[in-house]
VONUMAR-604161 format. One record per atom (N, C-alpha, C): atom name; residue in one letter; x, y negated, z. Coordinates in steps of 0.001 Angstrom, whole numbers, plus 500000, padded with zeros to 6 digits. Last residue first. Layout:
<rs>
> CA A X Y Z $
...
</rs>
This chain:
<rs>
> N N 397374 504646 727475 $
> CA N 396452 505681 727518 $
> C N 397200 507021 726913 $
> N D 398414 502315 729906 $
> CA D 398744 503082 728650 $
> C D 397929 504342 728548 $
> N T 395945 500037 731003 $
> CA T 397053 500971 731348 $
> C T 397241 501616 729909 $
> N P 394880 496542 731758 $
> CA P 395082 497758 730758 $
> C P 396233 498550 731213 $
> N T 393456 495840 734588 $
> CA T 394744 495640 733959 $
> C T 394653 496745 733001 $
> N L 389973 495123 734888 $
> CA L 391118 496150 735054 $
> C L 392323 495592 734211 $
> N F 387651 493996 735109 $
> CA F 388769 492991 735439 $
> C F 389998 494033 735443 $
> N D 384857 493727 732716 $
> CA D 385592 494353 733685 $
> C D 386885 493633 733916 $
> N H 383506 492428 730725 $
> CA H 382880 492955 732049 $
> C H 383456 493744 733009 $
> N K 383684 489348 729220 $
> CA K 384498 490651 729536 $
> C K 383639 490915 730825 $
> N N 383197 487062 727093 $
> CA N 382108 487688 728008 $
> C N 382769 489328 728370 $
> N K 384294 484455 725231 $
> CA K 384551 485603 726000 $
> C K 383460 486163 726915 $
> N P 382628 482602 723859 $
> CA P 383602 483146 723305 $
> C P 384401 484359 723823 $
> N T 379541 481788 723881 $
> CA T 380173 482694 724792 $
> C T 381501 483505 724174 $
> N S 377680 478776 723538 $
> CA S 378295 479930 722912 $
> C S 379167 480735 724062 $
> N L 376313 476908 725249 $
> CA L 376269 476814 723640 $
> C L 376617 478240 722973 $
> N V 374823 476668 728149 $
> CA V 375712 477378 727335 $
> C V 375560 477441 725901 $
> N I 374016 473960 729987 $
> CA I 373395 474862 729145 $
> C I 374708 475362 728209 $
> N N 374408 473196 733361 $
> CA N 375261 473102 732105 $
> C N 374469 474252 731161 $
> N T 373519 471078 736039 $
> CA T 373326 472246 735357 $
> C T 373804 472101 733865 $
> N M 373505 470581 739531 $
> CA M 374274 470279 738115 $
> C M 374054 471451 737205 $
> N T 371924 469332 742331 $
> CA T 372152 470446 741505 $
> C T 372871 469886 740241 $
> N K 371506 468953 745773 $
> CA K 371992 468315 744691 $
> C K 372135 469411 743677 $
> N S 370040 470088 748010 $
> CA S 370241 468565 748176 $
> C S 370802 467903 746791 $
> N V 367821 472398 749223 $
> CA V 368798 471940 748155 $
> C V 368735 470638 747874 $
> N G 366172 472810 751560 $
> CA G 367771 472820 751646 $
> C G 368482 472249 750618 $
> N P 363751 474691 749740 $
> CA P 364215 473759 750972 $
> C P 365680 473893 751238 $
> N I 363638 474433 746497 $
> CA I 363772 475338 747561 $
> C I 364271 474393 748607 $
> N S 363264 472751 744089 $
> CA S 362239 472597 745079 $
> C S 362334 473678 746509 $
> N K 364986 473490 742438 $
> CA K 365394 472190 743144 $
> C K 364228 472004 744325 $
> N I 364190 475651 741283 $
> CA I 365547 475778 742116 $
> C I 365290 474600 743113 $
> N A 361748 474781 739974 $
> CA A 361673 475879 741024 $
> C A 362994 475784 742077 $
> N N 363288 473165 738034 $
> CA N 362424 472627 738972 $
> C N 362083 473488 740224 $
> N L 364505 475380 736778 $
> CA L 365311 474118 737446 $
> C L 364513 473770 738521 $
> N N 362475 476822 735739 $
> CA N 363428 477594 736780 $
> C N 364247 476412 737483 $
> N C 361289 474971 733932 $
> CA C 360559 475603 735049 $
> C C 361433 476287 736283 $
> N E 363674 474685 732314 $
> CA E 362803 473521 733042 $
> C E 362156 474072 734243 $
> N L 363447 477367 731254 $
> CA L 364600 476791 731866 $
> C L 364167 475550 732740 $
> N K 361115 477287 729814 $
> CA K 361048 478154 731026 $
> C K 362356 477963 731761 $
> N D 361907 475412 727837 $
> CA D 360618 475180 728767 $
> C D 360614 475979 729805 $
> N I 363875 476702 726412 $
> CA I 364118 475472 727375 $
> C I 362940 475278 728368 $
> N N 363466 480239 726774 $
> CA N 363546 479095 726274 $
> C N 363809 477619 727105 $
> N D 363978 482587 728439 $
> CA D 363307 482712 726969 $
> C D 363658 481516 726150 $
> N T 367014 482773 730117 $
> CA T 365702 482828 730070 $
> C T 365338 482631 728742 $
> N I 369478 483319 732716 $
> CA I 369188 483632 731339 $
> C I 367526 483622 731233 $
> N I 371859 481754 734666 $
> CA I 370205 481847 734278 $
> C I 370243 482144 732959 $
> N K 373838 481925 737400 $
> CA K 373931 482027 735910 $
> C K 372209 482614 735774 $
> N L 374698 479571 739875 $
> CA L 374026 480477 739410 $
> C L 374022 480620 737946 $
> N Y 376795 478822 742714 $
> CA Y 376789 478809 741354 $
> C Y 375715 479923 740687 $
> N F 376598 476998 745986 $
> CA F 376134 478242 745073 $
> C F 376471 477907 743729 $
> N D 377764 474746 746923 $
> CA D 377688 475739 747707 $
> C D 377303 477220 746971 $
> N F 379905 472345 745619 $
> CA F 378860 472862 745600 $
> C F 378898 474192 746353 $
> N E 382810 471567 746505 $
> CA E 381607 470647 746487 $
> C E 380136 471071 746492 $
> N G 383813 474545 748246 $
> CA G 383917 473364 747505 $
> C G 382675 472569 747679 $
> N A 383123 478088 748050 $
> CA A 383819 476936 748839 $
> C A 384081 475667 747883 $
> N L 380027 479592 747076 $
> CA L 381269 479033 746892 $
> C L 381927 478194 748205 $
> N Y 378546 482695 745998 $
> CA Y 378467 481594 747169 $
> C Y 380064 481047 747118 $
> N F 376696 483105 743135 $
> CA F 378112 483020 743869 $
> C F 378057 482157 744741 $
> N C 374634 485125 741202 $
> CA C 374690 484040 742302 $
> C C 375854 484250 742956 $
> N E 372989 486055 738173 $
> CA E 374263 485840 739014 $
> C E 374326 484989 739919 $
> N I 370548 485696 736855 $
> CA I 371352 487050 736924 $
> C I 372497 487248 737754 $
> N I 367540 484618 737167 $
> CA I 368832 484391 737871 $
> C I 369526 485744 738000 $
> N D 365219 485733 736316 $
> CA D 365860 484816 735283 $
> C D 367217 484548 735813 $
> N P 363763 486609 738576 $
> CA P 364438 487574 737606 $
> C P 365130 486664 736644 $
> N N 363898 485626 741694 $
> CA N 363958 485021 740638 $
> C N 364589 485935 739551 $
> N A 364510 486768 744206 $
> CA A 363203 486936 743687 $
> C A 363190 486381 742270 $
> N L 367158 485731 744835 $
> CA L 366817 487230 744610 $
> C L 365494 487662 743850 $
> N V 366349 483035 745380 $
> CA V 367368 483505 743962 $
> C V 367024 484864 743872 $
> N A 365066 483081 747726 $
> CA A 364298 482704 746658 $
> C A 365162 482934 745126 $
> N K 367022 484448 749306 $
> CA K 365818 485018 749323 $
> C K 365023 484709 748056 $
> N I 368916 482261 749332 $
> CA I 369226 483394 748650 $
> C I 368061 484234 748417 $
> N F 367315 480045 750382 $
> CA F 367951 479910 749096 $
> C F 368162 481388 748564 $
> N G 367117 481223 753006 $
> CA G 365872 481080 752237 $
> C G 366330 480861 750922 $
> N D 370083 481432 753830 $
> CA D 369301 482749 753775 $
> C D 367742 482380 752880 $
> N N 370556 478552 753723 $
> CA N 371381 479504 752964 $
> C N 370519 480701 752764 $
> N Y 370056 476615 755565 $
> CA Y 369117 476872 754630 $
> C Y 369540 477976 753579 $
> N K 371996 476393 757406 $
> CA K 370810 477057 757900 $
> C K 369892 477406 756756 $
> N P 373927 475059 756244 $
> CA P 373998 476523 756004 $
> C P 372807 477137 756672 $
> N H 372659 472122 754257 $
> CA H 373146 472634 755675 $
> C H 372923 474317 755336 $
> N E 372187 471406 751908 $
> CA E 372342 470397 752832 $
> C E 372919 470914 754063 $
> N I 373680 472830 748979 $
> CA I 372728 472981 750099 $
> C I 373024 472082 751166 $
> N A 374066 472499 745649 $
> CA A 374520 471991 746981 $
> C A 373460 472354 747863 $
> N V 374604 474433 742705 $
> CA V 373716 474134 743747 $
> C V 374451 473635 745186 $
> N S 375061 474696 739407 $
> CA S 375852 474493 740518 $
> C S 374868 473961 741685 $
> N M 374194 476818 736740 $
> CA M 373954 475729 737450 $
> C M 374450 475879 738851 $
> N L 374113 477493 733443 $
> CA L 375064 477778 734546 $
> C L 374729 476504 735686 $
> N A 371978 479271 731158 $
> CA A 372499 478072 731829 $
> C A 373347 478321 732886 $
> N T 370862 480457 727886 $
> CA T 372001 480646 729135 $
> C T 372296 479202 729681 $
> N V 368394 481193 726030 $
> CA V 368915 480247 726693 $
> C V 369573 480589 727910 $
> N G 366854 483391 724652 $
> CA G 367826 482651 724000 $
> C G 368436 481454 724548 $
> N K 365907 486325 724991 $
> CA K 366273 485470 725857 $
> C K 367445 484322 725342 $
> N G 365246 488353 723219 $
> CA G 364290 487006 723243 $
> C G 364846 486071 724498 $
> N L 366994 490388 723079 $
> CA L 365727 490640 724015 $
> C L 364820 489281 724021 $
> N K 369016 489411 721632 $
> CA K 368009 490316 720774 $
> C K 366861 490616 721750 $
> N A 369943 487729 723498 $
> CA A 369387 486985 722142 $
> C A 368473 488051 721710 $
> N S 371114 489399 725284 $
> CA S 370015 488595 725642 $
> C S 369304 487952 724579 $
> N S 371965 492439 724890 $
> CA S 372205 491278 724291 $
> C S 371038 490502 724368 $
> N L 373427 494526 727667 $
> CA L 372452 494090 726642 $
> C L 372596 492836 725910 $
> N I 375034 497185 728558 $
> CA I 375323 495911 728447 $
> C I 374387 495381 727332 $
> N A 373983 499709 730904 $
> CA A 373945 499267 729511 $
> C A 374404 497775 729635 $
> N T 375757 500990 733766 $
> CA T 374739 500351 733097 $
> C T 375102 500128 731537 $
> N Y 376494 502669 736833 $
> CA Y 376765 502558 735524 $
> C Y 375397 501839 734924 $
> N G 378258 501658 739842 $
> CA G 377059 502217 739137 $
> C G 377252 502161 737598 $
> N L 380611 501371 741334 $
> CA L 379238 500876 742047 $
> C L 378133 501468 741228 $
> N I 383428 502632 742026 $
> CA I 382457 502686 741074 $
> C I 381175 502598 741607 $
> N T 384254 502551 744635 $
> CA T 385049 501731 743418 $
> C T 384216 501765 742424 $
> N G 383148 503650 746628 $
> CA G 382658 502362 746294 $
> C G 383417 501677 745344 $
> N N 383592 506218 747273 $
> CA N 384368 505226 748079 $
> C N 384062 503738 747647 $
> N A 382109 507793 745602 $
> CA A 381787 507642 746909 $
> C A 382537 506611 747756 $
> N E 383151 507111 743020 $
> CA E 381720 506677 743342 $
> C E 381498 506621 744615 $
> N L 385688 508346 743353 $
> CA L 385644 506887 743031 $
> C L 383932 506396 743141 $
> N K 384797 511108 743801 $
> CA K 385588 510440 744775 $
> C K 385455 508754 744420 $
> N K 383742 511538 741233 $
> CA K 382920 511541 742394 $
> C K 383362 510891 743615 $
> N I 386015 511323 739550 $
> CA I 384908 510528 739318 $
> C I 384224 510373 740748 $
> N R 387540 513554 740699 $
> CA R 388074 512284 740861 $
> C R 386960 511311 740670 $
> N D 385959 515804 740026 $
> CA D 386184 515297 741318 $
> C D 386558 514000 741733 $
> N S 386045 515443 737202 $
> CA S 384811 515370 737881 $
> C S 384836 514972 739322 $
> N A 388757 516268 736891 $
> CA A 388428 514983 736479 $
> C A 386881 514481 737185 $
> N T 388517 518847 737971 $
> CA T 389479 517739 738592 $
> C T 389079 516394 738183 $
> N S 387087 519863 735886 $
> CA S 386418 519949 737279 $
> C S 387347 519060 737873 $
> N P 388527 519692 733582 $
> CA P 387196 519203 733789 $
> C P 386896 518848 735258 $
> N S 392009 519008 734386 $
> CA S 390824 520081 734028 $
> C S 389414 519288 734094 $
> N L 393697 516248 732637 $
> CA L 393374 517082 733788 $
> C L 392368 518078 733421 $
> N K 394585 514214 730978 $
> CA K 395188 515446 730902 $
> C K 395126 516188 732387 $
> N V 393118 512137 730199 $
> CA V 393979 511822 731205 $
> C V 394815 513163 731522 $
> N K 391658 513064 727978 $
> CA K 392564 512073 727690 $
> C K 393525 511806 728842 $
> N E 390256 515507 729075 $
> CA E 391342 515626 727814 $
> C E 392363 514206 727887 $
> N A 388899 514214 730807 $
> CA A 389650 515145 731203 $
> C A 390787 515282 730409 $
> N I 387171 512718 729110 $
> CA I 387745 511962 730248 $
> C I 389091 513046 730536 $
> N E 385865 514950 727894 $
> CA E 386529 513987 727131 $
> C E 387468 513251 727957 $
> N S 384600 515932 729917 $
> CA S 385355 516820 729382 $
> C S 386133 515855 728473 $
> N T 382596 514058 730862 $
> CA T 383815 514430 731764 $
> C T 384742 515185 730944 $
> N N 381917 511646 728386 $
> CA N 381536 512802 729081 $
> C N 382743 513381 729838 $
> N V 380699 508163 728193 $
> CA V 381786 509081 727860 $
> C V 381739 510375 728852 $
> N R 379077 506142 728867 $
> CA R 378362 507679 728393 $
> C R 379578 508623 728064 $
> N A 380690 503912 729437 $
> CA A 380121 504717 730648 $
> C A 379490 505862 730199 $
> N N 383211 502809 727895 $
> CA N 382313 503615 727509 $
> C N 381598 504516 728639 $
> N N 385098 501230 729181 $
> CA N 384962 501102 727757 $
> C N 383600 501957 727230 $
> N V 384825 502241 731848 $
> CA V 384383 500753 731424 $
> C V 384134 500614 729841 $
> N L 385820 504774 731432 $
> CA L 384396 504555 731999 $
> C L 384007 503138 731440 $
> N L 388389 504194 730847 $
> CA L 387559 505176 730037 $
> C L 386005 504872 730300 $
> N Q 389160 503041 733231 $
> CA Q 389306 502252 732067 $
> C Q 388430 502875 730918 $
> N L 389034 505004 735146 $
> CA L 388146 503785 735307 $
> C L 388089 503060 733888 $
> N I 390917 506629 734280 $
> CA I 389607 507166 734221 $
> C I 388606 505845 734187 $
> N K 393250 505169 734718 $
> CA K 392896 505576 733290 $
> C K 391368 506051 733103 $
> N Q 393302 504963 737384 $
> CA Q 392800 503795 736658 $
> C Q 392744 503931 735056 $
> N D 393668 507569 738189 $
> CA D 392165 506920 738322 $
> C D 392046 505514 737760 $
> N T 396202 507575 737179 $
> CA T 395352 508707 736607 $
> C T 393791 507855 736806 $
> N N 397566 505895 738827 $
> CA N 397554 505559 737518 $
> C N 396465 506481 736693 $
> N D 395604 506016 742007 $
> CA D 396640 505993 741128 $
> C D 396596 505844 739695 $
> N M 394496 504763 744913 $
> CA M 394215 504730 743570 $
> C M 395488 504874 742660 $
</rs>
């Protein structure tokens, strides 16, 4: 991946709806070459997809919590992951090394719904310990990890 690909990625991260002609102009390529590069980045798995970034508060999801989960034995991991995948309020799940095995980001309607989620998670076979933190605010919520390039 060269500097031009990185610039294309940055433009798409900033606005996934930017059209190919505008990308081509900003990176000084023809529209067809820019399009080919984007297709290559999609095909090789660098670009996994395109999405809108939503406001949880505007959609009535007023509570965000972060939950660390310890599993008593790895034989329970598959069942735990299956339960996590089935829960629409769990929006991220990380498998960790350390004291806890999983880290979950939960976004839900209210405290009552969070309590239901926490009880459901604690009831999954193999869950031995949890620790939950409620998010008060989010001073930084970055959706990309690219190193800024000169445009």
